C-alpha positions in Angstrom: 132.1 75.9 71.7 133.7 74.6 68.5 136.4 72.0 69.0 140.0 73.2 68.2 142.1 71.1 66.0 145.8 71.7 65.4 146.9 70.2 62.0 150.6 69.5 61.8 151.5 68.8 58.2 154.2 70.1 55.8 152.2 69.4 52.6 150.2 72.5 51.6 147.8 70.6 49.5 146.8 68.3 52.4 146.5 71.3 54.6 144.1 72.9 52.2 142.1 69.7 51.8 141.8 69.4 55.6 140.9 73.1 55.9 138.0 72.9 53.4 136.5 69.7 54.8 137.0 70.3 58.5 135.7 73.9 58.4 132.6 72.6 56.8 132.1 70.4 59.9 132.5 73.5 62.1 135.9 72.8 63.6 138.2 75.7 64.6 141.5 75.0 62.8 145.1 76.0 63.2 148.1 74.8 61.3 151.8 74.0 61.8 154.2 73.1 59.1 156.5 71.0 61.3 156.9 69.7 64.8 158.7 72.8 66.1 155.8 75.0 64.9 153.4 72.6 66.6 155.1 73.1 70.0 155.2 76.8 69.6 151.4 76.8 68.8 150.8 74.7 71.9 152.3 77.4 74.0 149.7 79.8 72.7 146.5 77.7 72.7 145.7 74.1 73.6 143.8 72.3 71.0 141.2 69.6 71.7 142.9 67.3 69.2 146.1 67.2 67.1 146.3 65.7 63.6 150.0 64.9 63.2 152.1 63.8 60.2 154.8 61.5 61.4 157.4 62.6 58.8 158.2 66.3 58.5 161.3 68.5 58.4 162.8 70.2 61.4 161.0 68.0 64.0 159.2 64.8 63.1 156.0 63.5 64.6 157.7 61.0 66.8 159.7 63.8 68.5 156.5 65.7 68.9 154.8 62.7 70.6 157.8 62.3 72.9 157.7 66.0 73.8 153.9 65.9 74.4 154.5 63.0 76.8 157.1 64.9 78.8 154.9 68.0 79.2 152.1 67.6 81.9 149.9 70.1 80.2 150.1 68.5 76.8 150.2 64.8 77.5 146.4 64.5 77.6 145.8 66.0 74.2 144.5 63.2 71.8 146.7 62.8 68.8 145.7 61.2 65.5 148.8 60.4 63.4 149.0 59.9 59.7 151.7 58.5 57.5 152.4 56.4 54.5 150.5 53.1 54.9 152.3 49.8 55.1 154.9 50.0 57.9 153.2 48.6 61.0 156.4 49.3 63.0 155.9 53.0 62.5 152.3 52.8 63.5 153.2 50.8 66.6 155.9 53.2 67.6 153.5 56.1 67.3 150.8 54.4 69.3 153.3 53.4 72.0 154.2 57.1 72.2 150.6 58.0 72.8 148.8 58.4 69.5 145.2 57.4 69.8 144.4 56.7 66.1 146.2 56.2 62.8 145.2 57.3 59.3 147.0 56.0 56.2 148.3 59.1 54.3 148.4 57.5 50.9 144.7 57.3 50.6 143.2 59.9 52.9 139.4 59.8 52.7 138.1 63.0 54.2 134.8 61.4 55.4 136.9 58.9 57.4 139.1 61.6 58.8 136.0 63.5 60.0 134.5 60.4 61.5 137.7 59.4 63.3 138.0 63.0 64.7 134.4 62.9 65.9 134.9 59.5 67.6 138.1 60.6 69.3 136.5 63.8 70.5 133.5 61.9 71.9 135.8 59.5 73.7 137.6 62.4 75.3 134.3 63.4 77.0 134.3 60.1 78.8 137.1 61.1 81.2 134.5 62.9 83.4 133.0 59.5 84.3 136.5 58.1 84.5 137.5 60.8 86.9 134.5 60.3 89.1 135.3 56.5 89.3 138.9 57.3 89.9 138.2 59.7 92.7 136.0 57.1 94.4 138.7 54.4 94.1 141.4 56.8 95.4 139.1 57.8 98.4 138.8 54.2 99.3 142.5 53.5 99.0 142.0 51.0 96.2 144.2 52.7 93.6 146.6 55.6 93.1 146.0 58.2 90.4 149.3 57.7 88.6 148.8 53.9 88.6 145.3 54.2 87.1 146.4 56.6 84.4 149.3 54.3 83.5 147.2 51.2 83.3 144.5 53.1 81.3 147.1 54.2 78.7 148.6 50.7 78.5 145.2 49.1 77.9 144.2 51.8 75.3 147.5 51.2 73.5 147.0 47.4 73.6 143.5 47.7 72.2 144.5 50.1 69.4 147.4 48.0 68.3 145.2 44.9 68.2 142.7 46.7 66.0 145.4 48.1 63.8 147.0 44.6 63.4 143.6 43.4 62.3 143.5 46.3 59.8 140.3 47.7 61.2 141.4 51.3 60.7 
């Protein structure tokens, strides 16, 4: 099955660039022009990944991330955010809200976008092994599911922020 990607971007030129390149890679794409349209799209079909602009009209990317976190069916969807490069505070806020990657919008290189999407989607396949280990730890009374997920997210956020600080994105 082809991976489904929801692209949330108000710039039509960027939407078209993403569409041409990502369709060549075989991804199944859908689009939303703002955060509100994104949430409506999620009610219809769950994507495997969301590409999310942080600054849009109607509802911005931060509000989308907050809403995803509050919705149990949506909080596991990996989100790659993109924005104007330079403000680390914006990146840090997005990562703390659950974004798993960041792309600088000022110089989007489509090959890098494709690579990051593939890496994130591959990482999302790891939860099967994670779930098996988690079930064993729960069975033995070593950890609780909610505690594990919280610690996992905290560590993921810590690692991503460290990498972004070192400018390895």
